[in-house]
KOLSEFI-404585 format. One record per residue: residue in three letters; x, y, z of N, C-alpha, C, CB in turn; residue number from 1. Coordinates in Angstrom, 2 decimals. Glycine has a CB too. Layout:
# KOLSEFI-404585
+------+---------+---------+---------+---------+---------+---------+---------+---------+---------+---------+---------+---------+-----+
: rest :     n_X :     n_Y :     n_Z :    ca_X :    ca_Y :    ca_Z :     c_X :     c_Y :     c_Z :    cb_X :    cb_Y :    cb_Z :  nr :
+------+---------+---------+---------+---------+---------+---------+---------+---------+---------+---------+---------+---------+-----+
:  ALA :       X :       Y :       Z :       X :       Y :       Z :       X :       Y :       Z :       X :       Y :       Z : NUM :
...
+------+---------+---------+---------+---------+---------+---------+---------+---------+---------+---------+---------+---------+-----+
//
This chain:
# KOLSEFI-404585
+------+---------+---------+---------+---------+---------+---------+---------+---------+---------+---------+---------+---------+-----+
: rest :     n_X :     n_Y :     n_Z :    ca_X :    ca_Y :    ca_Z :     c_X :     c_Y :     c_Z :    cb_X :    cb_Y :    cb_Z :  nr :
+------+---------+---------+---------+---------+---------+---------+---------+---------+---------+---------+---------+---------+-----+
:  MET :    6.72 :  -32.91 :  -12.39 :    5.80 :  -32.43 :  -11.38 :    4.53 :  -33.25 :  -11.45 :    5.51 :  -30.93 :  -11.56 :   1 :
:  CYS :    4.06 :  -33.72 :  -10.33 :    2.81 :  -34.46 :  -10.32 :    1.64 :  -33.48 :  -10.39 :    2.70 :  -35.35 :   -9.06 :   2 :
:  GLY :    0.44 :  -33.97 :  -10.47 :   -0.72 :  -33.12 :  -10.64 :   -1.28 :  -32.54 :   -9.37 :   -1.77 :  -33.86 :  -11.32 :   3 :
:  ALA :   -0.68 :  -32.79 :   -8.22 :   -1.24 :  -32.29 :   -6.97 :   -0.13 :  -31.81 :   -6.04 :   -2.08 :  -33.38 :   -6.28 :   4 :
:  THR :   -0.52 :  -30.89 :   -5.18 :    0.38 :  -30.42 :   -4.15 :    0.26 :  -31.38 :   -2.98 :    0.06 :  -28.95 :   -3.72 :   5 :
:  GLU :    1.38 :  -31.86 :   -2.47 :    1.36 :  -32.83 :   -1.38 :    0.55 :  -32.30 :   -0.21 :    2.79 :  -33.17 :   -0.94 :   6 :
:  GLY :   -0.49 :  -33.02 :    0.17 :   -1.32 :  -32.63 :    1.30 :   -2.22 :  -31.45 :    1.04 :   -0.46 :  -32.34 :    2.45 :   7 :
:  GLY :   -2.19 :  -30.90 :   -0.17 :   -2.96 :  -29.69 :   -0.46 :   -3.96 :  -29.90 :   -1.57 :   -2.04 :  -28.56 :   -0.82 :   8 :
:  LEU :   -4.24 :  -28.80 :   -2.25 :   -5.22 :  -28.84 :   -3.33 :   -4.64 :  -29.45 :   -4.60 :   -5.73 :  -27.44 :   -3.61 :   9 :
:  SER :   -5.46 :  -30.20 :   -5.29 :   -5.05 :  -30.79 :   -6.56 :   -4.91 :  -29.71 :   -7.62 :   -6.07 :  -31.85 :   -7.01 :  10 :
:  LEU :   -3.92 :  -29.86 :   -8.47 :   -3.73 :  -28.96 :   -9.61 :   -4.18 :  -29.61 :  -10.91 :   -2.26 :  -28.54 :   -9.71 :  11 :
:  ASP :   -4.87 :  -30.74 :  -10.81 :   -5.40 :  -31.41 :  -12.00 :   -6.29 :  -30.45 :  -12.78 :   -6.18 :  -32.69 :  -11.62 :  12 :
:  GLY :   -6.07 :  -30.37 :  -14.07 :   -6.91 :  -29.54 :  -14.93 :   -6.52 :  -28.07 :  -14.96 :   -8.32 :  -29.65 :  -14.49 :  13 :
:  ILE :   -5.48 :  -27.69 :  -14.23 :   -5.04 :  -26.31 :  -14.22 :   -3.72 :  -26.22 :  -14.98 :   -4.88 :  -25.77 :  -12.77 :  14 :
:  ASP :   -3.70 :  -25.37 :  -16.00 :   -2.48 :  -25.17 :  -16.77 :   -1.65 :  -24.11 :  -16.05 :   -2.79 :  -24.75 :  -18.26 :  15 :
:  VAL :   -0.80 :  -24.57 :  -15.15 :   -0.01 :  -23.66 :  -14.31 :    0.89 :  -22.76 :  -15.16 :    0.85 :  -24.46 :  -13.31 :  16 :
:  LYS :    1.25 :  -23.20 :  -16.36 :    2.09 :  -22.38 :  -17.23 :    1.38 :  -21.10 :  -17.67 :    2.51 :  -23.18 :  -18.46 :  17 :
:  LYS :    0.04 :  -21.12 :  -17.61 :   -0.75 :  -19.96 :  -18.06 :   -1.42 :  -19.22 :  -16.92 :   -1.80 :  -20.40 :  -19.05 :  18 :
:  GLU :   -1.23 :  -19.65 :  -15.69 :   -1.93 :  -19.08 :  -14.54 :   -0.95 :  -18.65 :  -13.46 :   -2.93 :  -20.09 :  -13.97 :  19 :
:  ALA :   -1.33 :  -17.64 :  -12.71 :   -0.64 :  -17.28 :  -11.46 :   -1.56 :  -17.73 :  -10.35 :   -0.30 :  -15.71 :  -11.37 :  20 :
:  VAL :   -1.17 :  -18.76 :   -9.63 :   -2.03 :  -19.38 :   -8.62 :   -1.51 :  -19.03 :   -7.22 :   -2.08 :  -20.91 :   -8.81 :  21 :
:  ILE :   -2.44 :  -18.59 :   -6.38 :   -2.16 :  -18.39 :   -4.96 :   -3.09 :  -19.32 :   -4.22 :   -2.35 :  -16.87 :   -4.51 :  22 :
:  GLN :   -2.53 :  -20.22 :   -3.45 :   -3.36 :  -21.17 :   -2.73 :   -2.70 :  -21.53 :   -1.41 :   -3.62 :  -22.44 :   -3.57 :  23 :
:  GLY :   -3.49 :  -22.10 :   -0.53 :   -2.91 :  -22.52 :    0.74 :   -3.95 :  -23.03 :    1.70 :   -2.16 :  -21.38 :    1.36 :  24 :
:  GLN :   -3.60 :  -22.92 :    2.98 :   -4.44 :  -23.46 :    4.03 :   -4.40 :  -22.52 :    5.23 :   -3.99 :  -24.90 :    4.43 :  25 :
:  VAL :   -5.56 :  -22.39 :    5.89 :   -5.66 :  -21.65 :    7.14 :   -5.68 :  -22.67 :    8.28 :   -6.94 :  -20.73 :    7.16 :  26 :
:  VAL :   -4.81 :  -22.45 :    9.27 :   -4.71 :  -23.38 :   10.39 :   -4.71 :  -22.62 :   11.71 :   -3.43 :  -24.24 :   10.27 :  27 :
:  ARG :   -5.20 :  -23.30 :   12.73 :   -5.12 :  -22.81 :   14.11 :   -4.38 :  -23.90 :   14.87 :   -6.56 :  -22.51 :   14.74 :  28 :
:  GLY :   -3.16 :  -23.60 :   15.27 :   -2.31 :  -24.65 :   15.81 :   -2.00 :  -25.60 :   14.68 :   -3.00 :  -25.39 :   17.01 :  29 :
:  GLU :   -2.33 :  -26.86 :   14.85 :   -2.10 :  -27.86 :   13.80 :   -3.39 :  -28.19 :   13.05 :   -1.51 :  -29.13 :   14.41 :  30 :
:  GLU :   -4.51 :  -27.60 :   13.46 :   -5.82 :  -27.95 :   12.90 :   -6.25 :  -27.01 :   11.78 :   -6.87 :  -27.95 :   13.99 :  31 :
:  PRO :   -6.81 :  -27.56 :   10.69 :   -7.33 :  -26.71 :    9.62 :   -8.56 :  -25.95 :   10.10 :   -7.69 :  -27.56 :    8.38 :  32 :
:  VAL :   -8.76 :  -24.76 :    9.54 :   -9.90 :  -23.91 :    9.90 :  -10.85 :  -23.85 :    8.72 :   -9.43 :  -22.48 :   10.32 :  33 :
:  ALA :  -11.98 :  -24.51 :    8.86 :  -13.03 :  -24.47 :    7.84 :  -13.89 :  -23.23 :    8.06 :  -13.91 :  -25.76 :    7.87 :  34 :
:  GLY :  -14.40 :  -22.65 :    6.98 :  -15.33 :  -21.55 :    7.09 :  -14.71 :  -20.20 :    7.42 :  -16.32 :  -21.87 :    8.10 :  35 :
:  ALA :  -13.39 :  -20.10 :    7.38 :  -12.75 :  -18.79 :    7.47 :  -12.91 :  -18.12 :    6.11 :  -11.22 :  -18.91 :    7.90 :  36 :
:  TYR :  -12.66 :  -16.83 :    6.04 :  -12.71 :  -16.13 :    4.76 :  -11.33 :  -15.56 :    4.46 :  -13.77 :  -15.02 :    4.78 :  37 :
:  VAL :  -10.89 :  -15.76 :    3.22 :   -9.62 :  -15.23 :    2.77 :   -9.92 :  -14.22 :    1.66 :   -8.65 :  -16.37 :    2.28 :  38 :
:  ARG :   -9.46 :  -13.00 :    1.88 :   -9.64 :  -11.93 :    0.90 :   -8.35 :  -11.70 :    0.14 :  -10.11 :  -10.63 :    1.57 :  39 :
:  LEU :   -8.49 :  -11.37 :   -1.13 :   -7.36 :  -11.03 :   -1.97 :   -7.41 :   -9.52 :   -2.20 :   -7.39 :  -11.82 :   -3.33 :  40 :
:  LEU :   -6.37 :   -8.84 :   -1.74 :   -6.28 :   -7.38 :   -1.89 :   -5.13 :   -7.06 :   -2.84 :   -6.06 :   -6.69 :   -0.51 :  41 :
:  ASP :   -5.36 :   -6.07 :   -3.71 :   -4.30 :   -5.70 :   -4.65 :   -3.23 :   -4.87 :   -3.95 :   -4.88 :   -4.93 :   -5.85 :  42 :
:  ARG :   -2.23 :   -4.45 :   -4.71 :   -1.08 :   -3.73 :   -4.17 :   -1.48 :   -2.47 :   -3.41 :   -0.13 :   -3.37 :   -5.28 :  43 :
:  SER :   -2.59 :   -1.84 :   -3.81 :   -3.04 :   -0.61 :   -3.15 :   -3.98 :   -0.90 :   -1.97 :   -3.74 :    0.30 :   -4.15 :  44 :
:  GLY :   -4.25 :   -2.18 :   -1.72 :   -5.13 :   -2.55 :   -0.62 :   -6.59 :   -2.67 :   -0.99 :   -4.99 :   -1.55 :    0.46 :  45 :
:  GLU :   -6.90 :   -2.52 :   -2.28 :   -8.28 :   -2.65 :   -2.75 :   -8.72 :   -4.10 :   -2.78 :   -8.42 :   -2.03 :   -4.14 :  46 :
:  PHE :   -9.95 :   -4.32 :   -2.35 :  -10.57 :   -5.65 :   -2.38 :  -10.69 :   -6.13 :   -3.81 :  -11.96 :   -5.63 :   -1.70 :  47 :
:  THR :  -10.27 :   -7.38 :   -4.06 :  -10.36 :   -7.98 :   -5.38 :  -11.27 :   -9.20 :   -5.38 :   -8.98 :   -8.35 :   -5.89 :  48 :
:  ALA :  -11.12 :  -10.04 :   -4.37 :  -11.91 :  -11.28 :   -4.32 :  -11.92 :  -11.82 :   -2.89 :  -11.35 :  -12.35 :   -5.31 :  49 :
:  GLU :  -12.85 :  -12.75 :   -2.63 :  -12.92 :  -13.40 :   -1.33 :  -13.44 :  -14.81 :   -1.53 :  -13.83 :  -12.61 :   -0.35 :  50 :
:  VAL :  -12.86 :  -15.76 :   -0.78 :  -13.34 :  -17.14 :   -0.81 :  -13.40 :  -17.68 :    0.61 :  -12.43 :  -18.03 :   -1.71 :  51 :
:  PRO :  -14.35 :  -18.57 :    0.88 :  -14.34 :  -19.27 :    2.16 :  -13.38 :  -20.45 :    2.09 :  -15.77 :  -19.75 :    2.55 :  52 :
:  THR :  -12.82 :  -20.81 :    3.22 :  -11.96 :  -21.99 :    3.23 :  -12.83 :  -23.25 :    3.21 :  -11.04 :  -21.99 :    4.48 :  53 :
:  SER :  -12.28 :  -24.30 :    2.65 :  -12.98 :  -25.59 :    2.56 :  -12.99 :  -26.27 :    3.93 :  -12.31 :  -26.50 :    1.50 :  54 :
:  ALA :  -13.57 :  -27.45 :    3.97 :  -13.60 :  -28.25 :    5.21 :  -12.20 :  -28.58 :    5.70 :  -14.39 :  -29.54 :    4.98 :  55 :
:  THR :  -11.23 :  -28.55 :    4.78 :   -9.84 :  -28.83 :    5.16 :   -9.01 :  -27.56 :    5.30 :   -9.19 :  -29.74 :    4.11 :  56 :
:  GLY :   -9.70 :  -26.41 :    5.31 :   -9.02 :  -25.13 :    5.51 :   -8.33 :  -24.56 :    4.28 :   -8.02 :  -25.28 :    6.58 :  57 :
:  HIS :   -8.56 :  -25.16 :    3.11 :   -7.87 :  -24.74 :    1.89 :   -8.61 :  -23.63 :    1.14 :   -7.68 :  -25.93 :    0.97 :  58 :
:  PHE :   -7.82 :  -22.86 :    0.38 :   -8.36 :  -21.80 :   -0.48 :   -7.48 :  -21.70 :   -1.72 :   -8.42 :  -20.44 :    0.28 :  59 :
:  ARG :   -8.02 :  -21.05 :   -2.77 :   -7.25 :  -20.84 :   -4.01 :   -7.75 :  -19.58 :   -4.71 :   -7.37 :  -22.07 :   -4.95 :  60 :
:  PHE :   -6.79 :  -18.83 :   -5.25 :   -7.09 :  -17.68 :   -6.11 :   -6.27 :  -17.80 :   -7.39 :   -6.78 :  -16.34 :   -5.38 :  61 :
:  PHE :   -6.82 :  -17.28 :   -8.48 :   -6.08 :  -17.07 :   -9.71 :   -5.90 :  -15.56 :   -9.81 :   -6.83 :  -17.68 :  -10.99 :  62 :
:  ALA :   -4.66 :  -15.13 :   -9.88 :   -4.36 :  -13.70 :   -9.82 :   -3.42 :  -13.31 :  -10.95 :   -3.73 :  -13.33 :   -8.46 :  63 :
:  GLY :   -3.24 :  -12.02 :  -11.13 :   -2.26 :  -11.53 :  -12.08 :   -0.89 :  -11.49 :  -11.43 :   -2.65 :  -10.14 :  -12.60 :  64 :
:  ASP :    0.12 :  -11.29 :  -12.25 :    1.47 :  -11.15 :  -11.73 :    1.54 :   -9.98 :  -10.76 :    2.49 :  -10.95 :  -12.88 :  65 :
:  GLY :    2.34 :  -10.13 :   -9.71 :    2.57 :   -9.01 :   -8.82 :    2.38 :   -9.36 :   -7.36 :    1.67 :   -7.88 :   -9.17 :  66 :
:  GLN :    2.43 :   -8.33 :   -6.56 :    2.30 :   -8.47 :   -5.11 :    0.84 :   -8.35 :   -4.70 :    3.16 :   -7.41 :   -4.38 :  67 :
:  TRP :    0.41 :   -9.26 :   -3.85 :   -0.95 :   -9.31 :   -3.34 :   -0.91 :   -9.47 :   -1.83 :   -1.76 :  -10.47 :   -4.01 :  68 :
:  THR :   -2.01 :   -9.10 :   -1.18 :   -2.15 :   -9.34 :    0.25 :   -3.33 :  -10.27 :    0.46 :   -2.33 :   -8.01 :    1.04 :  69 :
:  LEU :   -3.11 :  -11.31 :    1.26 :   -4.19 :  -12.19 :    1.70 :   -4.60 :  -11.73 :    3.08 :   -3.75 :  -13.71 :    1.70 :  70 :
:  ARG :   -5.87 :  -11.39 :    3.25 :   -6.41 :  -11.03 :    4.56 :   -7.34 :  -12.14 :    5.00 :   -7.16 :   -9.64 :    4.53 :  71 :
:  THR :   -7.00 :  -12.79 :    6.09 :   -7.77 :  -13.92 :    6.59 :   -8.61 :  -13.50 :    7.78 :   -6.85 :  -15.09 :    6.97 :  72 :
:  LEU :   -9.90 :  -13.81 :    7.70 :  -10.86 :  -13.49 :    8.75 :  -11.49 :  -14.78 :    9.24 :  -11.96 :  -12.49 :    8.24 :  73 :
:  ALA :  -11.42 :  -15.00 :   10.55 :  -11.97 :  -16.23 :   11.12 :  -12.55 :  -15.92 :   12.49 :  -10.89 :  -17.34 :   11.22 :  74 :
:  PRO :  -13.58 :  -16.67 :   12.91 :  -14.14 :  -16.47 :   14.24 :  -13.08 :  -16.65 :   15.33 :  -15.29 :  -17.45 :   14.47 :  75 :
:  LYS :  -13.17 :  -15.84 :   16.34 :  -12.29 :  -15.92 :   17.52 :  -10.81 :  -15.75 :   17.14 :  -12.48 :  -17.25 :   18.23 :  76 :
:  ALA :  -10.54 :  -14.93 :   16.12 :   -9.16 :  -14.66 :   15.72 :   -9.07 :  -13.25 :   15.16 :   -8.68 :  -15.70 :   14.66 :  77 :
:  ASP :   -7.95 :  -12.61 :   15.41 :   -7.69 :  -11.32 :   14.79 :   -7.43 :  -11.53 :   13.30 :   -6.49 :  -10.61 :   15.46 :  78 :
:  PRO :   -7.75 :  -10.53 :   12.47 :   -7.42 :  -10.65 :   11.04 :   -5.92 :  -10.83 :   10.86 :   -7.91 :   -9.41 :   10.26 :  79 :
:  VAL :   -5.55 :  -11.64 :    9.89 :   -4.14 :  -11.89 :    9.60 :   -3.88 :  -11.51 :    8.15 :   -3.75 :  -13.39 :    9.86 :  80 :
:  ASP :   -2.89 :  -10.65 :    7.91 :   -2.48 :  -10.27 :    6.55 :   -1.18 :  -10.95 :    6.20 :   -2.34 :   -8.73 :    6.43 :  81 :
:  ARG :   -1.11 :  -11.48 :    5.00 :    0.12 :  -12.09 :    4.47 :    0.35 :  -11.55 :    3.07 :    0.02 :  -13.67 :    4.46 :  82 :
:  VAL :    1.53 :  -11.03 :    2.83 :    1.90 :  -10.56 :    1.50 :    2.45 :  -11.73 :    0.71 :    2.93 :   -9.39 :    1.57 :  83 :
:  VAL :    2.02 :  -11.83 :   -0.54 :    2.45 :  -12.94 :   -1.39 :    2.73 :  -12.41 :   -2.80 :    1.37 :  -14.08 :   -1.43 :  84 :
:  GLN :    3.69 :  -13.03 :   -3.44 :    4.05 :  -12.66 :   -4.81 :    3.48 :  -13.71 :   -5.76 :    5.59 :  -12.53 :   -4.97 :  85 :
:  ALA :    2.69 :  -13.25 :   -6.73 :    2.13 :  -14.17 :   -7.73 :    2.87 :  -13.99 :   -9.04 :    0.59 :  -13.93 :   -7.93 :  86 :
:  GLN :    3.05 :  -15.11 :   -9.74 :    3.73 :  -15.06 :  -11.03 :    3.15 :  -16.14 :  -11.93 :    5.26 :  -15.25 :  -10.86 :  87 :
:  VAL :    2.81 :  -15.74 :  -13.15 :    2.31 :  -16.71 :  -14.11 :    3.36 :  -17.80 :  -14.27 :    1.99 :  -16.04 :  -15.48 :  88 :
:  GLY :    2.91 :  -19.04 :  -14.21 :    3.81 :  -20.18 :  -14.34 :    4.22 :  -20.76 :  -13.02 :    5.02 :  -19.78 :  -15.11 :  89 :
:  SER :    3.70 :  -20.22 :  -11.92 :    4.07 :  -20.78 :  -10.61 :    2.87 :  -20.79 :   -9.67 :    5.23 :  -19.98 :   -9.99 :  90 :
:  VAL :    3.03 :  -21.57 :   -8.62 :    2.00 :  -21.68 :   -7.58 :    2.61 :  -21.14 :   -6.29 :    1.50 :  -23.17 :   -7.40 :  91 :
:  ALA :    2.00 :  -20.09 :   -5.75 :    2.43 :  -19.55 :   -4.46 :    1.65 :  -20.29 :   -3.37 :    2.20 :  -17.99 :   -4.38 :  92 :
:  GLU :    2.33 :  -21.11 :   -2.60 :    1.71 :  -21.88 :   -1.51 :    1.86 :  -21.09 :   -0.21 :    2.37 :  -23.30 :   -1.37 :  93 :
:  VAL :    0.75 :  -20.88 :    0.48 :    0.75 :  -20.08 :    1.70 :    0.03 :  -20.83 :    2.81 :    0.09 :  -18.70 :    1.46 :  94 :
:  THR :    0.64 :  -20.86 :    3.99 :   -0.04 :  -21.35 :    5.18 :   -0.27 :  -20.15 :    6.06 :    0.80 :  -22.47 :    5.93 :  95 :
:  VAL :   -1.53 :  -19.95 :    6.45 :   -1.89 :  -18.82 :    7.30 :   -2.24 :  -19.37 :    8.68 :   -3.08 :  -17.99 :    6.69 :  96 :
:  ALA :   -1.47 :  -19.00 :    9.67 :   -1.73 :  -19.41 :   11.04 :   -2.51 :  -18.31 :   11.75 :   -0.41 :  -19.72 :   11.80 :  97 :
:  ILE :   -3.64 :  -18.69 :   12.34 :   -4.43 :  -17.70 :   13.06 :   -4.37 :  -17.96 :   14.56 :   -5.90 :  -17.71 :   12.57 :  98 :
+------+---------+---------+---------+---------+---------+---------+---------+---------+---------+---------+---------+---------+-----+
//
C-alpha cells in the first residue's frame, strides 16, 4: 500500500493499523465543495465532531470502531446523511454528493 489515497488525502504519518479513519470528499456534480461542514454522529445520533471541508472538498475523522453517521451541511443544499462503518486498521473512504 502506498502512503496516499489516489486523488484523495495523504495517509503519510498515519499508522492505519492503530486508527479507524473515516475520510472522503464532498462534491456537487463533479466539482469539490470547499467550506461545507461534515459532522460525525455516533450510533445514537449524538454529535461527536465537526470539520470543514478543505479547498478540495476533503475531510477526515479518526473514530472508534462501529457505525457512524456523516451529516454534511453546505450552502444551497439539503443536509445529507451517510452511514459508514469504521474499523481500526482500515480507511473508510466516502464520497458525499450534495
